[in-house]
C-alpha positions in Angstrom: -15.9 12.3 15.6 -12.4 11.4 16.0 -10.6 14.1 17.4 -8.0 15.6 15.3 -4.6 14.3 15.4 -1.7 16.6 15.6 0.6 17.1 12.6 3.3 15.5 14.2 1.5 12.6 15.1 -0.1 12.1 11.4 3.6 12.5 10.1 5.1 9.9 12.2 2.3 7.4 11.4 3.0 8.3 7.3 6.8 7.5 8.1 6.6 4.5 10.2 4.2 3.2 7.2 6.8 3.9 4.8 9.5 1.8 6.8 6.8 -1.0 7.0 6.3 -1.0 3.4 9.9 -1.4 2.6 10.3 -4.1 5.3 7.3 -6.1 4.4 7.9 -5.8 0.5 8.5 -9.4 -0.2 5.3 -10.2 2.0 3.2 -7.8 -0.1 4.3 -9.0 -3.3 3.4 -12.3 -2.4 0.0 -11.7 -1.4 -0.5 -9.8 -4.7 0.9 -12.7 -6.3 -2.1 -14.7 -4.8 -4.5 -11.9 -6.2 -3.2 -12.3 -9.6 -3.4 -16.0 -9.7 -7.0 -15.7 -8.4 -8.1 -13.1 -10.8 -9.1 -14.9 -13.8 -10.5 -11.7 -15.6 -10.3 -10.8 -19.4 -9.8 -7.1 -18.5 -6.4 -6.1 -19.4 -6.2 -3.1 -18.2 -7.7 -4.2 -14.6 -4.8 -6.7 -14.4 -2.4 -4.1 -15.0 -3.7 -1.8 -12.2 -3.8 -5.1 -10.0 0.0 -5.8 -10.0 2.3 -4.9 -7.4 5.8 -5.1 -8.2 8.9 -3.4 -6.9 8.4 -0.4 -8.8 4.6 0.4 -7.6 6.2 -0.4 -4.0 8.8 2.3 -4.9 6.2 4.6 -5.9 3.8 4.0 -2.8 7.1 4.5 -0.4 7.8 7.9 -2.4 4.3 9.2 -2.5 4.3 8.7 1.5 7.6 10.2 1.7 6.4 13.3 -0.1 3.4 13.6 2.0 5.1 13.4 5.2 7.3 16.4 4.0 4.3 18.3 2.7 2.9 21.4 4.9 -0.3 20.9 6.9 -3.6 21.5 4.9 -5.6 21.9 8.1 -6.1 25.4 10.0 -4.9 27.3 7.0 -6.4 30.6 7.1 -8.6 31.4 3.7 -9.9 34.7 4.8 -9.9 37.0 7.7 -11.9 40.2 8.5 -12.4 42.0 11.2 -15.8 43.8 12.3 -16.6 47.1 13.1 -17.6 45.8 16.4 -14.0 44.4 17.3 -15.2 40.6 15.9 -12.2 39.0 14.5 -13.7 36.5 11.8 -11.5 33.8 10.0 -12.2 31.4 7.6 -10.0 28.3 8.2 -9.3 24.7 6.3 -10.8 21.6 8.1 -10.7 18.2 8.0 -14.4 16.5 6.5 -14.2 13.8 9.1 -14.6 10.2 7.6 -14.0 10.0 3.8 -15.2 6.6 2.2 -13.0 5.6 -1.0 -14.6 2.9 -3.3 -11.9 1.7 -6.0 -11.3 -1.4 -8.1 -8.2 -3.7 -8.6 -5.5 -0.9 -7.3 -3.8 -1.8 -4.1 -1.5 1.2 -4.3 -4.7 3.4 -3.8 -4.8 1.7 -0.1 -1.6 3.5 0.2 -1.5 6.9 -1.6 -5.3 8.1 -1.4 -5.6 6.2 2.4 -2.4 8.4 3.2 -3.7 11.8 1.5 -6.7 11.4 3.4 -5.2 10.6 6.7 -2.4 13.4 6.4 -5.6 15.9 6.1 -7.1 14.9 9.2 -9.9 12.4 8.2 -10.7 8.9 9.1 -10.6 6.7 6.2 -12.8 3.7 5.1 -11.5 1.9 2.3 -13.8 -0.5 0.1 -11.4 -2.0 -2.7 -12.5 -4.9 -5.1 -12.3 -8.7 -4.2 -9.7 -8.9 -6.6 -7.2 -7.3 -4.6 -8.5 -8.6 -1.2 -5.4 -10.2 -0.4 -3.0 -7.2 -1.2 -5.3 -4.6 0.4 -5.5 -6.6 3.6 -1.5 -6.8 3.5 -1.3 -3.1 3.3 -4.2 -2.3 5.6 -2.5 -4.5 8.4 0.5 -2.3 7.8 -1.4 0.7 8.5 -2.8 -0.6 11.4 0.6 -1.5 12.6 2.0 2.2 11.7 -0.9 3.6 13.8 -0.3 1.1 16.9 3.1 1.9 16.8 2.3 5.8 17.2 -0.3 5.3 19.9 -3.1 6.1 17.3 -6.6 4.0 17.4 -6.6 1.7 14.5 -10.0 2.9 13.8 -8.7 5.8 11.7 -8.1 3.5 8.7 -10.7 0.9 8.2 -11.1 -1.9 5.5 -14.6 -2.5 4.4 -14.6 -6.1 3.0 -18.2 -5.7 1.7 -19.8 -7.4 -1.4 -22.0 -5.5 -3.7 -25.1 -5.8 -1.9 -23.6 -5.2 1.5 -21.9 -1.9 -0.3 -25.2 -1.0 -1.2 -26.6 -1.2 2.0 -23.9 0.8 3.5 -24.2 3.7 1.3 -27.9 4.0 1.6 -27.9 3.7 5.6 -24.3 3.8 6.7 -23.4 2.4 10.1 -21.2 5.1 10.8 -21.2 8.7 9.9 -19.4 9.3 6.5 -18.4 12.6 5.2 -17.4 12.4 1.6 -17.5 9.4 -0.5 -14.5 9.2 -3.9 -15.5 6.4 -6.0 -12.5 5.6 -8.1 -13.1 3.3 -11.3 -15.1 2.5 -14.4 -18.6 4.5 -15.1 -20.7 1.4 -13.6 -18.9 1.7 -10.2 -19.3 6.1 -10.2 -23.0 5.4 -11.2 -23.7 2.6 -8.4 -22.5 5.0 -5.8 -24.2 8.2 -7.3 -27.3 6.4 -6.8 -27.1 5.0 -3.7 -25.2 7.4 -1.8 -26.6 9.5 1.0 -23.8 12.1 1.6 -21.4 14.3 -1.0 -19.6 12.3 -4.1 -16.9 13.5 -5.8 -16.8 11.7 -9.3 -13.5 10.7 -10.5 -12.3 8.1 -13.0 -13.8 8.6 -16.5 -11.6 9.9 -19.4 -12.6 9.5 -22.9 -9.6 12.5 -23.9 -9.1 14.0 -27.1 -6.2 15.5 -29.2 -6.9 18.2 -31.9 -4.1 18.8 -34.8 -4.7 22.1 -35.8 -4.0 23.3 -39.1 -0.7 25.0 -37.8 0.4 21.9 -36.1 4.2 20.8 -35.7 3.7 17.0 -36.8 6.6 15.7 -35.1 4.9 16.9 -32.0 1.7 15.7 -32.8 2.7 12.2 -33.5 4.9 12.1 -30.4 2.1 13.2 -28.2 -0.6 11.1 -29.7 1.6 7.9 -29.6 2.5 8.4 -25.9 -1.2 9.3 -24.8 -2.5 6.3 -26.2 0.3 3.7 -26.1 2.3 4.7 -22.8 -0.5 3.1 -20.5 -3.7 2.1 -21.8 -5.1 1.5 -18.3 -5.2 4.9 -16.7 -8.0 7.6 -17.1 -5.5 10.4 -18.3 -4.7 7.9 -21.7 -6.2 9.3 -25.2 -9.0 7.7 -26.9 -9.8 10.3 -29.6 -7.7 12.5 -32.4 -9.3 15.0 -34.3 -7.5 16.4 -37.7 -7.9 19.7 -38.8 -8.8 19.6 -42.7 -7.1 22.7 -43.3 -3.7 21.2 -42.4 -1.5 20.6 -45.4 -1.4 17.1 -46.6 -3.4 16.2 -43.6 -4.1 12.6 -45.4 -0.3 11.9 -45.7 -0.2 12.7 -41.8 -3.1 10.5 -41.4 -1.7 7.8 -42.8 1.8 8.1 -41.2 0.0 8.1 -37.7 -2.0 5.1 -38.5 0.8 3.1 -39.5 2.5 4.2 -36.3 -0.1 3.4 -34.1 -1.2 0.0 -35.8 2.7 -1.0 -35.3 1.9 -0.7 -31.8 -0.9 -3.1 -31.8 -3.8 -0.2 -31.6 -7.0 -1.2 -33.4 -7.7 2.3 -35.3 -11.4 3.6 -36.3 -12.2 6.5 -38.5 -15.1 8.7 -39.2 -16.4 8.4 -42.8 -13.8 11.0 -44.5 -10.8 9.5 -42.7 -12.3 5.6 -43.5 -12.5 6.5 -46.8 -9.1 8.3 -47.4 -7.2 5.7 -45.5 -9.0 2.5 -46.0 -9.2 1.8 -42.2 -12.7 0.6 -40.8 -15.4 3.0 -40.4 -17.0 3.6 -37.0 -20.4 2.1 -36.7 -22.1 5.0 -35.2 -21.2 8.4 -33.3 -22.1 7.0 -30.0 -18.5 5.6 -30.2 -17.2 9.0 -29.8 -18.5 9.0 -26.0 -16.7 6.1 -25.3 -13.7 5.5 -23.0 -11.5 2.5 -24.2 -9.2 1.6 -21.7 -7.8 -0.4 -24.3 -5.3 -0.3 -27.3 -8.1 1.4 -29.2 -8.5 4.7 -30.8 -11.1 6.8 -33.2 -9.9 9.5 -35.4 -12.0 12.0 -37.2 -12.0 15.1 -39.2 -13.2 18.7 -38.3 -13.0 21.8 -40.3 -12.0 24.5 -37.8 -11.0 25.2 -34.3 -14.7 26.0 -33.4 -15.7 22.4 -34.8 -13.1 20.8 -32.8 -14.2 22.4 -29.2 -17.8 21.9 -30.1 -17.0 18.1 -30.7 -14.7 17.6 -27.4 -17.4 19.8 -25.3 -20.1 17.2 -26.5 -18.6 14.0 -26.5 -15.3 14.4 -23.9 -15.6 13.1 -20.2 -14.9 16.5 -18.9 -11.2 15.1 -18.1 -8.3 16.3 -20.6 -7.9 17.6 -24.0 -5.4 18.9 -26.0 -4.1 21.0 -29.1 -1.5 20.9 -31.3 -0.6 24.1 -33.0 2.2 26.3 -33.4 -0.4 29.4 -33.0 -0.6 30.8 -29.2 -3.6 32.6 -30.2 -5.6 29.6 -31.5 -4.3 27.4 -28.4 -5.5 30.1 -26.1 -9.1 30.1 -27.5 -9.0 26.2 -27.4 -7.9 26.0 -23.9 -10.5 28.6 -22.6 -13.4 27.1 -24.4 -12.9 23.5 -24.0 -14.9 22.3 -20.8 -12.1 20.0 -19.1 -10.5 20.0 -15.8 -7.3 19.9 -17.5 -6.5 21.3 -21.0 -3.1 21.3 -23.1 -1.1 22.9 -25.5 1.6 20.8 -27.5 1.6 18.4 -24.4 0.3 14.7 -23.8 -2.8 13.9 -21.8 -1.1 11.9 -19.8 0.5 14.4 -17.4 -3.0 14.8 -15.7 -2.1 13.3 -12.1 -1.4 14.6 -9.0 2.2 14.1 -8.9 2.9 15.2 -12.1 1.1 18.6 -11.5 3.4 19.2 -8.2 0.7 18.0 -5.8 2.8 15.4 -4.8 0.2 12.8 -5.4 -3.7 12.5 -5.8 -6.8 11.2 -3.8 -8.6 10.9 -7.4 -8.9 13.0 -10.5 -12.4 14.8 -10.5 -14.4 15.5 -13.3 -16.8 17.2 -11.3 -16.7 21.1 -11.0 -17.6 21.0 -7.2 -15.7 20.7 -4.9 -12.5 20.4 -6.6 -11.9 20.1 -10.1 -9.1 17.7 -11.6 -6.2 15.8 -9.5 -7.3 16.4 -5.6 -4.3 16.6 -3.8 -3.6 17.3 -0.2 -4.4 20.7 -0.1 -7.9 20.2 -1.7 -9.0 17.4 0.7 -10.5 19.2 3.0 -13.9 21.7 3.7 -13.7 24.8 5.7 -15.1 26.3 9.0 -15.4 30.1 10.4 -13.8 30.7 13.5 -15.1 34.1 15.5 -13.4 35.6 18.5 -15.4 38.1 20.6 -15.5 39.8 23.9 -19.2 39.6 24.5 -20.5 41.4 21.4 -24.5 41.0 20.5 -26.2 42.0 17.3 
């Protein structure tokens, strides 16, 4: 196990890394252009995540600057107790040890997730996708330079250039101790990781988010939230896939038609359940199985519900446990919805696109967990720790 680095040393590495990213901006973009040229896939969302431009590099730099300025998450006292016999008992946050991050097509993860895991005292193993290999190798070389410049061993950040078979072999029989695995990507990647891993896995990445337009909705808010959540970035897990409209909404047909037109103008394919399709003449869904799907595409499904309770039940049956929003002017209805929808993040009159560590004030995230253990929603620096008991005595025996 690597000896815990002092917070000063960890921050110094992050600060050096920030400077190196700025200095090597052109070289990094050039490596990324080669990755993009080699990528022949049809997946629009993946291609978007693969791109490293000036804006992406700026956000990498900003995330490291924010991380360096944040408090040390390790060694925080969570509980303290003095026993009758004088024993002093503390529970403190502690680093996991070694964290493996498995991800696809997002070179920014190599910086941001790596930075969060490193700042919280952990050794990082990075397993990126083959489509972003050159970008990732360039970034890891900068990590190694930042570590070396501060007199820290380069094995604190390691890149695993493995194919699928090698990854499976490593998950089943790691060649070094791994304490936690975080897969970031599509459902196939998550299933593959869970199936083969021999240590805890935090599941991240599946969206399939819902917006429910209640009978008491402000329709301008509803329109603006839905358009933003669906079209501002289709390639992310906090994007919108499903809209439920309350049949008790006055003139719901008029609103549905306006919404469909606005979505179609933005090149979104709109499908409806039987009621919506019949009323608005858009294509009807083939089966209810589509309610389970996350699209990561310019595609959305609209459906009708007859009550708040029905909306809650439908969302709890089909959603990915990520994010759900209600549009209503009734605070009581909103509270009932928010208390009963089983998702990591629930919204009243706002876009699901805010489910993000930076937007929630965490300064960035390692992942967005749809599990309930060990942390739900965006996993920030302060959540990427386990805990440990410290007991101080003077010879007490039991």
